[in-house]
FIMILO-482892 format. One record per atom (N, C-alpha, C, CB): x, y, z; residue in one letter. Coordinates in steps of 0.1 Angstrom, whole numbers, plus 2048, in hexadecimal, padded with zeros to 3 digits. Glycine has a CB too. Layout:
N
XYZa
...
END
This chain:
178
7CC9C0CC3m
7C79C8CB8m
7D29CBCAEm
7C09D4CBDm
7DF9CECB4y
7EA9D1CABy
7EE9C5CA2y
7F69D6CB3y
7EE9B9CA8f
7F29ADCA1f
7E79AAC97f
7F49A1CAAf
7DA9ACC9Bd
7D09A9C91d
7D19B2C85d
7C29ACC98d
7D49BFC87e
7D69C8C7Be
7E29C4C73e
7D79D7C80e
7ED9C0C79a
7F99BCC72a
7F59B0C69a
8049B8C7Ca
7EE9A6C6Fr
7EA99AC67r
7E199EC5Cr
7E3990C70r
7D89A8C5Ek
7CF9ACC53k
7D79B3C48k
7C49B7C58k
7E19BBC4Cl
7E99C1C41l
7F19B6C39l
7F39CAC48l
7F69ADC40g
7FD9A2C39g
7F499AC30g
803998C43g
7E8997C34a
7DE990C2Ca
7DB998C1Fa
7D298DC34a
7D99A5C21l
7D69AEC16l
7E29AFC0Cl
7D29BCC1Al
7EE9AFC11i
7FA9B0C08i
7FA9A3C00i
8079B2C11i
7F8998C07g
7F998BC01g
7EE988BF7g
7F8980C0Bg
7E298CBFAs
7D698ABF1s
7D7992BE4s
7C998DBF8s
7DE99EBE6a
7E19A6BDAa
7ED9A2BD2a
7E29B5BDEa
7F4997BD7r
800992BD1r
80B99CBD0r
7FD98DBC3r
80C9A4BDAh
8179AEBDCh
8239A6BE3h
8139BABE4h
82E9ADBE3t
83A9A8BEAt
83B9B0BF7t
8479A8BE2t
83C9A9C02l
83F9B0C0Fl
84E9B1C11l
8389A8C1Bl
8529BEC13v
8609C0C17v
8609C6C25v
8679CAC0Cv
8679C0C2En
8689C6C3Bn
8759C3C42n
85C9C0C44n
8769C6C4Eg
8839C4C56g
8879B6C59g
8829CCC62g
87F9ADC56g
88399FC56g
884998C64g
89099DC50g
88099FC6Fa
881999C7Ca
87698FC7Fa
8819A4C87a
878987C88n
86E97CC8Cn
866980C99n
87596FC8En
86598DC9Bv
85E991CA7v
85399CCA4v
868997CB2v
84A99DCADg
8409A8CACg
8389A9CA0g
8489B5CADg
8339B5C9Dl
82A9B7C91l
8319B3C84l
8259C5C91l
83E9B5C84m
8469B2C77m
8449A3C74m
8559B5C79m
84599AC7Ee
84398CC7Be
835989C78e
848984C87e
82B98FC7Fa
81D98DC7Ca
819990C6Ea
814995C86a
81E99CC69v
81B99FC5Bv
822996C51v
81E9AEC59v
82E992C54t
835989C4Ct
82E97CC4At
843987C51t
82A976C55v
823969C55v
81696AC4Dv
820964C64v
80E974C50a
801976C4Aa
803978C3Ba
7F9981C50a
80D980C37a
80F983C29a
813977C21a
81A98EC27a
81C96FC27a
821963C21a
815959C20a
82C95CC29a
80D957C2Aq
80294EC2Aq
7F7952C1Fq
7FB94DC37q
7F795FC1Ca
7ED964C12a
7F2965C04a
7E8972C17a
7FF960C02g
804960BF5g
80F96ABF1g
7F9960BECg
813973BFAa
81D97DBF7a
82B976BF8a
81C988C01a
83397CBEFk
842979BF1k
846982BFDk
84A97CBE4k
84E97DC06t
853985C11t
862986C11t
84E97FC1Et
867993C12i
875995C12i
87899CC1Fi
87999EC06i
881996C27g
88599CC34g
8939A1C32g
885992C3Fg
8959AEC36i
8A39B4C34i
8A79B7C43i
8A29C1C2Ci
8B29B0C47i
8B69B0C55i
8C59B1C56i
8B09A3C5Bi
8CA9B9C60p
8D89BAC62p
8DE9ACC67p
8DB9C5C6Cp
8EA9AAC64e
8F299EC68e
8F199CC77e
90099FC64e
8F29A7C7Er
8F29A6C8Dr
8E59A0C92r
8F39B5C93r
8DA9A2C8Cf
8CD99DC90f
8CC98EC8Cf
8C19A4C8Af
8D298BC81i
8D297DC7Ci
8DA974C86i
8D897BC6Ei
8E597AC8Bk
8EE973C95k
8E7971CA2k
8FB97AC97k
8DD97ACA5r
8D5979CB1r
8C8971CAFr
8D1987CB6r
8C7969CA4s
8BC961CA0s
8AF969CA0s
8BA956CABs
8AF975C9Al
8A397DC99l
89D97DC8Bl
8A698BC9Dl
8A3976C81a
89E976C74a
89296DC73a
8A9971C6Aa
888972C6Cs
87B96AC6As
87E95EC61s
870973C64s
879953C65g
879947C5Dg
86D947C53g
87893BC65g
865951C53n
859952C4An
85C95BC3En
84E957C52n
868961C3Ds
86B969C32s
86F960C26s
876974C35s
86A962C1Ah
86F95AC0Fh
87D95DC0Bh
86595CC03h
881969C0Ee
88E96EC0Ae
893976C16e
88F976BFDe
8A0974C1Av
8A697CC25v
8B2983C1Ev
8AA973C31v
8B2990C20i
8BE997C1Bi
8C599CC28i
8B99A3C12i
8D2998C29s
8DA99CC34s
8E19A9C31s
8E4991C38s
8E19B3C3Bt
8E99BFC39t
8F39C1C44t
8DF9CBC39t
8FC9CAC42i
9069CCC4Ci
9019D3C58i
9129D5C46i
8F89DDC56d
8F39E4C61d
8E59EAC5Ed
8FC9F0C65d
8DF9F2C67m
8D29F7C65m
8D1A01C5Am
8CD9FEC72m
8DBA09C58q
8DBA12C4Dq
8DAA0BC3Fq
8E8A1BC4Dq
8E2A01C3De
8E19F9C31e
8D49F2C30e
8ED9EFC30e
8CE9EEC3Br
8C19E7C3Br
8B69F1C36r
8BD9E2C49r
8B69FDC3Ck
8ACA07C38k
8AEA0BC29k
8ADA13C41k
8BAA0DC25a
8BCA10C17a
8B7A06C0Da
8CBA13C14a
8BA9F9C11k
8B59EEC08k
8A69EDC08k
8BB9E1C0Dk
8A09EFC14m
8919EFC15m
88B9FAC0Cm
88D9F1C23m
891A06C0Dr
88CA11C04r
88EA0EBF6r
893A1EC08r
899A08BF2e
89CA05BE4e
8929FCBDEe
8AA9FFBE3e
88E9F1BE5i
8869E7BDFi
8779E8BE2i
88B9DABE2i
8739F2BEAs
8659F3BEEs
85E9FDBE5s
8649F8BFDs
8519FBBE3d
849A04BDAd
840A0DBE3d
8409FCBD1d
83FA0ABF0a
837A11BF9a
83CA0FC07a
828A0EBF8a
839A17C11f
83DA16C1Ef
831A17C28f
848A21C22f
830A0DC30i
825A0CC3Ai
82AA0BC48i
81BA01C36i
826A13C51a
82AA12C5Fa
81EA0DC67a
830A1FC65a
81FA01C6Cl
8169FCC77l
81BA02C84l
8169EDC77l
813A02C8Ep
818A07C9Bp
8259FFC9Fp
80EA05CA6p
82EA06CA5g
83BA00CA9g
843A09CB2g
8439FDC9Dg
84FA05CB4g
858A0CCBDg
861A16CB7g
860A02CC5g
86CA18CBDf
876A23CB8f
87BA20CAAf
881A24CC1f
87DA13CA7g
882A0FC9Ag
878A13C8Fg
886A01C99g
86BA0FC92t
861A12C88t
860A21C86t
853A0DC8Dt
860A29C91l
85FA37C8Fl
86BA3DC88l
85FA3EC9Dl
877A38C8Be
883A3DC84e
882A3AC75e
88FA37C8Ae
87EA2EC72e
87EA2AC64e
873A32C5Ce
87BA1BC62e
867A33C61i
85CA39C59i
85FA48C58i
84EA37C60i
864A4EC63l
867A5DC62l
873A5FC58l
86BA62C70l
87CA56C57e
887A58C4De
881A57C3Fe
892A4DC4Fe
878A4DC3Dv
872A4CC30v
86AA59C2Cv
869A3FC2Fv
863A5EC36l
85BA6AC35l
864A76C32l
852A6DC41l
86FA77C39t
878A82C36t
87EA81C28t
884A82C41t
882A75C24l
887A73C17l
87DA76C0Cl
88CA65C15l
870A73C0Fr
866A77C05r
865A87C05r
858A71C0Ar
866A8DC10q
865A9CC11q
870AA2C08q
866AA1C1Fq
87CA9BC09l
888AA0C01l
888A9BBF3l
894A9CC09l
87EA94BEEs
87CA8FBE1s
886A84BDDs
87DA9BBD7s
88BA7DBE7y
893A71BE4y
88BA66BDEy
89BA6DBF0y
87EA66BE1h
875A5CBDBh
867A62BDBh
874A4FBE4h
85EA5CBD4s
850A61BD3s
846A55BD6s
84DA67BC5s
84AA4CBDEk
842A41BE2k
838A44BEDk
84BA35BE6k
82DA3DBEEp
824A3FBF9p
829A3CC07p
817A38BF7p
826A44C11v
82AA42C1Fv
81DA42C27v
834A4DC24v
81AA37C2Ev
80DA35C35v
810A31C43v
805A2AC2Dv
809A37C4Cf
808A33C5Af
7FBA2CC5Cf
80AA3FC64f
7FBA20C62i
7EFA19C66i
7EDA1DC74i
7EFA09C63i
7E3A24C77n
7E1A2BC84n
7D8A22C8Dn
7DBA39C83n
7DBA16C8Ft
7D3A0CC97t
7D2A12CA5t
7DA9FEC97t
7C6A12CAAn
7C3A17CB8n
7C8A25CBAn
7C9A0DCC2n
7C9A2DCB0n
7CDA3BCB1n
7DCA3BCB6n
7C4A43CBAn
7E4A31CB3f
7F1A30CB8f
7FAA3CCB5f
7F8A23CB2f
7F9A42CA9y
802A4CCA5y
7FCA5ACA8y
804A4BC96y
7F2A5BCB1q
7EBA68CB3q
7F5A73CB8q
7E0A67CBDq
7FEA70CC0h
807A7ACC6h
812A7ECBBh
80EA75CD2h
816A74CB3l
81FA78CA8l
818A81C9El
824A6BCA1l
80CA7FC9Bf
805A87C92f
802A95C98f
7F7A81C8Df
801A95CA5r
7FFAA2CACr
80DAAACAAr
7FCAA1CBBr
818AA3CACq
825AAACAAq
826AAFC9Cq
830AA0CADq
822AA7C92f
821AACC84f
81AAB9C83f
81BAA1C7Bf
80EAB9C89e
806AC5C89e
80DAD1C8Fe
7F8AC3C90e
814ACFC99i
81CADAC9Fi
826ADFC95i
823AD6CACi
82DAD6C8Es
836ADAC84s
830AE2C79s
83DACDC7Es
824ADEC75f
81DAE5C6Af
819AF3C70f
810ADEC66f
813AF3C7Cd
80EB00C82d
819B0AC84d
807AFDC8Fd
825B05C88e
830B0EC8Be
839B10C7Fe
839B08C96e
834B0CC73k
83BB0EC66k
849B07C65k
83DB1DC64k
84AAFCC6Cf
856AF4C6Af
854AEAC5Ff
85AAECC77f
848AE8C5Aa
845ADFC4Fa
83BAE6C46a
83FAD2C54a
83DAE5C39k
834AEBC30k
826AE4C2Fk
83AAECC22k
81CAEBC2Ce
80FAE4C2Be
80EAD9C21e
804AEFC27e
816ADBC16v
816AD1C0Bv
81BAC3C10v
81EAD5BFFv
823AC4C1By
828AB7C21y
81EAAEC27y
833ABBC2By
812AB4C29r
807AABC2Er
804AA0C24r
7FAAB3C31r
807AA2C18s
804A98C0Ds
80FA8EC0Cs
803A9FC00s
819A8FC14l
824A85C14l
821A78C1Al
831A8BC1Al
817A78C22y
814A6BC2Ay
804A6AC2By
81AA6CC38y
800A5EC2Ef
7F2A5CC2Ff
7F0A54C3Df
7ECA53C23f
7E6A58C44v
7E2A52C50v
7D6A49C4Dv
7DFA5CC5Bv
7D8A3CC4Fa
7CEA32C4Ca
7C8A2DC5Aa
7D3A26C44a
7BCA2BC5Aa
7B5A25C66a
7B9A17C68a
7A6A28C66a
7BBA10C5Cd
7BDA01C5Dd
7C49FDC50d
7AF9FAC5Ed
7C79F0C4Fa
7CE9EBC44a
7C79ECC37a
7D19DCC47a
7B99EAC37v
7B19ECC2Bv
7B39FAC25v
7A29E9C2Ev
7B2A04C2Eq
7B3A11C29q
7C1A14C24q
7B0A1BC34q
7CBA0FC2Ba
7D9A10C26a
7DCA0BC18a
7E3A0AC30a
7D79FEC16m
7D99F8C09m
7D19FFBFEm
7D59E9C0Am
7C5A04C01k
7BDA0BBF7k
7C5A18BF3k
7AFA0FBFDk
7CAA1FBFDy
7D2A2BBFBy
7DEA28BF1y
7D7A32C08y
7E5A1EBF4i
7F1A1ABECi
7EDA16BDEi
7F9A0FBF3i
7E2A0FBDDs
7DEA0BBCFs
7D9A17BC7s
7D2A01BD0s
7D4A21BCDe
7D0A2DBC6e
7DAA39BC6e
7C2A32BCBe
7E5A36BCBf
7EFA41BCEf
7F4A48BC1f
7FBA3BBD5f
7F4A55BC1k
7FAA5DBB7k
803A67BBEk
7EFA64BAEk
810A66BBBp
81AA6FBC2p
817A7EBC0p
828A6CBBEp
819A86BCAv
818A94BC9v
826A9ABC6v
812A9ABD7v
826AA3BBCe
832AAABB9e
835AB5BC3e
832AB0BABe
841AB5BC9l
844ABFBD2l
84DAC9BCCl
84CAB9BDEl
84BAD6BD0d
855AE0BCBd
862ADDBD2d
84FAEEBCEd
86CAE2BCCs
87AADFBD2s
87FAEBBDAs
884ADCBC7s
876AF4BDDk
87AB00BE4k
877AFEBF3k
872B0CBE0k
880B03BFBw
87FB03C09w
876B0FC0Dw
88DB04C10w
873B11C19f
86DB1DC1Ef
875B29C19f
86AB1DC2Df
86FB34C17v
876B40C13v
87DB45C20v
86DB4BC0Dv
88AB47C1Fv
891B4BC2Bv
893B5AC2Av
89FB44C2Bv
88FB61C35p
88FB70C34p
89EB75C34p
888B76C41p
8A0B80C2En
8ADB86C2Dn
8B1B8AC3Bn
8ADB93C24n
8BEB89C3Ek
8C3B8DC4Bk
8C6B9CC4Ck
8D0B85C4Ek
END
């Protein structure tokens, strides 16, 4: 089901003639979305650290491969050239990358859409942790608008096509006097 959803996302990206920017690896959902996007007419750009290229992990299905020195440079380049961020289910790297993008949105470094595709309720525990952060006042209520939870690729792409950024205040929580 995860690969099916990745392929659906790729097909939607391609049929809309968008460009797919991703981590450029030839494994997992990343490769599935790349293949589907390219087959459906998208330009595909893989951004991958040199270390992974040397380990033969670069996708041969990316129209363009951008090599970076390390993961930090990779993520910065992906943020620079992307218009939106979508997280399919994934491992630690996926979590780290989407949470960094979400944090940077919170801090107003960008105002691009951030979407989780919640296939098979994959992110349910992460969203529960978010709720604890809201409940315990570690996150402001307005931060709920920083991300969107999509049930599937169709809903994710619809959200992105209709996206209007929310203006955030630049104030932190009021800190009580000591």
